[in-house]
N, C-alpha and C positions, 0 to 999 in steps of 0.2 A: 227404660231400655236395659237389657241384659247384655253385658259384654262377654263374649265367649272367646277364650284364648287358649290355645294349646301350643306351647313353645317347645319344639324339639331341638333347638340349637341348630348350628350349621346352616342358618338361613331358612330353616323349616318352621316358620311361625304361621299358624292359622288363626285368623281373627275375624270376628263379625259382630256387629251390633244388631240385636234383634228385639223387636217389639214383642213383649211377653204375651200380648193378646193376639198375636198372629203367628203364622208359621214362617220359618226361615230356612235358609240353606247354609250349612256350616261345613267347611272343608269339603265341599262337593257332595255332602250327604244331607238328606233331609232330616230335620230334627223337630219333633213335636215337644213343646215345652210344658206339657201337662199330660195327664192320663197315663198311657201305657208305656212310654219310652222317654228316657233322658240319657244324655251323655254327661257323666259326672266325674269329678276329681275327688279321690278319697284315699287317704292313708299312704303308707310307704311300706316297702318290704325291708325287713331287717335280717341280718345273719349274725348269730351269737351276740346280739345286742347292738350291732353296728348298723346304722341306717345305710341302705344301698341306693346308689344313683340309678334312676330309671333308664333302661336302655333306650336311647334316642334313635338308634338305627336298628330296628328290631327285625333283622333279616340275616340270612346265611348267604354269603357271597358278596357281590358288589353291585350296587344300584346307584345310578346318578353319580358314578365315579367314587363312591364311598363304600367301604366295607362295613359289615354289620358289627354291632357292639353288644349283643346279648351276652351277659356273663356266663361262663361255664359253671356248672354245679360245683358248689364249694366243698362237698364231701360228706355232709351230714344233714339230711332233710329235717331232722328233729330240731336243728338250730335255726331254722327259718321261722319267722313270725311276722306279723303285721302290727304296725303302730302308727302314730301321727307323723305326717310329713312336716319337716321343719324347713323345707325350701322347695322352690318350684322344680328344682332338678331331681327331686326324689319322689314327688307326688305321682300317684298312679291314676290312670284313666280307665273308666269302666262304662260299658253299655248296660244301662239299667232297664230291665223289663219288668213290668207289673202284669203278670199273666194270670188272670182270674185270681185265685187265692195264693199265688206264689210270686215272690219278688226275688229276682236274680240280678246280680251284678257280675257281668262277664268281662274279664280284663281284655283290653283292646290289643294285647300283644302277649307273646311269650316272655316271661320274666327271667328264666334261666334256660340254658341249653345243655346238651351233653348229659342228660339225666335219663335214667331208665324208669319204666313203669314201676318196677319193684322198689326203686328208691323212693318214689312218691308214695306208694302204697304202704311202705314200712313206717311212714310218719303219718298215715291216715289222710293224706291229701288227695287220694283218688275218690273215695266214697264219702268222706266228710270228717273234718276235724273242727270242733267248736272253737271259735275265736271271738274276741270282743274288739270292736273297732269303732271309735267315735261314739261310744256309748250304746252301740247296738250289738246284739249277739248274732253271729252268722255261723253257718256250716260252710267251711272252705273245702271245696272239692273240685273235680274237673267235669266237663260236659259229657253227656252221653253222645255217641256218634253212630249208633247202629251196629248190631252184632254181625251183620253180613252186608255185602254190597247188593245193589239192585241190577245184577247182570254183569256189569263191569265196574272196575274201581272208579271210573270217571262219572258213573251214574249216581254216586252218593251212597249213603247208608240206608238200610231198611228203615222205613218209617213206622212209628214216630221216633224221632230222636232230637236232641236239643241242638246239635250242630245245624241240622237242616231247618229246624224251626226258627232259630235266632240268627245264626250267621248267614245262612242262605235265605232266611226270611220268606219262606213260602215260594221260592222260585220254582220248586218242583210241583207245586199244586196250582200254579197259574196266577196267583195273586198273593200279595204280601200279607203275612199275619199281623204285621205292625206297620201301618202305612207310612209312618214318618221315621222309622229306623232305616239304616242303610240297606239298600236293595241292590243286588248284583245285576249286571247286564250279562247277556249270554256269552260275551267274549271272556267273562271271568271264569266260566266253567265249560270250556270246550272238551272234546273227547280225546285230547292229547295234552301232553305236559307243557305248561307255561312257567315252570319254576324259576326260570331266569329271564323272563320276558320283561324288558324295560318299560314297554307301554302298559302292560298289565299292572306292573308295580305302581305306576303313576296314577292309575285310575282310582276313582273315588272309593270303591268298595274295599280295595286293598289298603288304601290309606286309612280307612276306618277300622279295619280288622287285622291288618298286617299278617295275612296268611301266606303270602307268596314266599317260597323258598324254605318255609318252616312248617313241620308237622307239629300238631298239638296232641298230646296223649289224651285218650278218652277212657271211659270206664270199662267198656265191654271186653269180654273174652271171645275170641274167634278161634276155635280149635285150641292149640296150645299158645297162641299169640294174643296180643292185645291190640286194640283198635287205635289208629291215629287218623286225624283229618287235616286237610290243607296241603300246603307245599306245592304240589303240582298243578292244582287249580283250587278255586274256592270250594268246590264240591267234592274234591278227591277223597277217597276212602282207601285205607291200606292197613296192614297189620305188621307188627314186629314182635319178636320175642320179648317177654317182660324184663329180661335181663339186659337187653340191648340198649346201648347209649351211643349217640352220634351227634355231631354238631348241628344237624338239622332236626333233632328231636327236642321238643321243649315243653315247658310247664306253663299253661295258660290257666290261672286260677279262676274259680267261680265262687262268689259269695252268695249263699242262699240265706235270706233273712229268716231268723227263727222267731 
């Protein structure tokens, strides 16, 4: 039996024992313990050599009576790095996808807020900075999100893009790309904003991906702006100036195995 635990503190402990030869349900999301999807714990974020505590309330605003605790950008992206986690309070969680010949680990939350696209790009964290973690080489970057929307911002980004493939998991094409990865329900991506909706916050897909109330910077340029995804719904697509920073703009790193 495999014991799966994610302890977020403040009473938010998700735990399940799963037969590794079978399929299980963990934290309300389906998980396949082999093949193309796993939910994994790996490494910690450091700033200027100091190990950082993982944000356990990865939102902007107040949910379940508690304010978010994503740390603000510390001032110099070049001083951020990844290294070993020395405690449960620092370890990071990732959605790991093996997609044909590509392996991606996508962080399940934004790790810092109040950061601009230019800040990230200046340290090569937009398109890819080579790092080593736990003996493996990765390119650390952000997701693609689509260079334009599909008619409205709530319809998502132009396909193909990684946000819709992995976070939305094929909801736009009628069936999941990864059958045992988190799958949103239609209430997670309505045609109006749910950025402060307490019920949506508590649903399984947001608990898996922590998109509510927080945008994540993506790679693409749209006009003179840069693309963000999330915040107002699981599928929401929007743009901001690359120099803009706000409490609801965050960095969700991706590790691409080299």
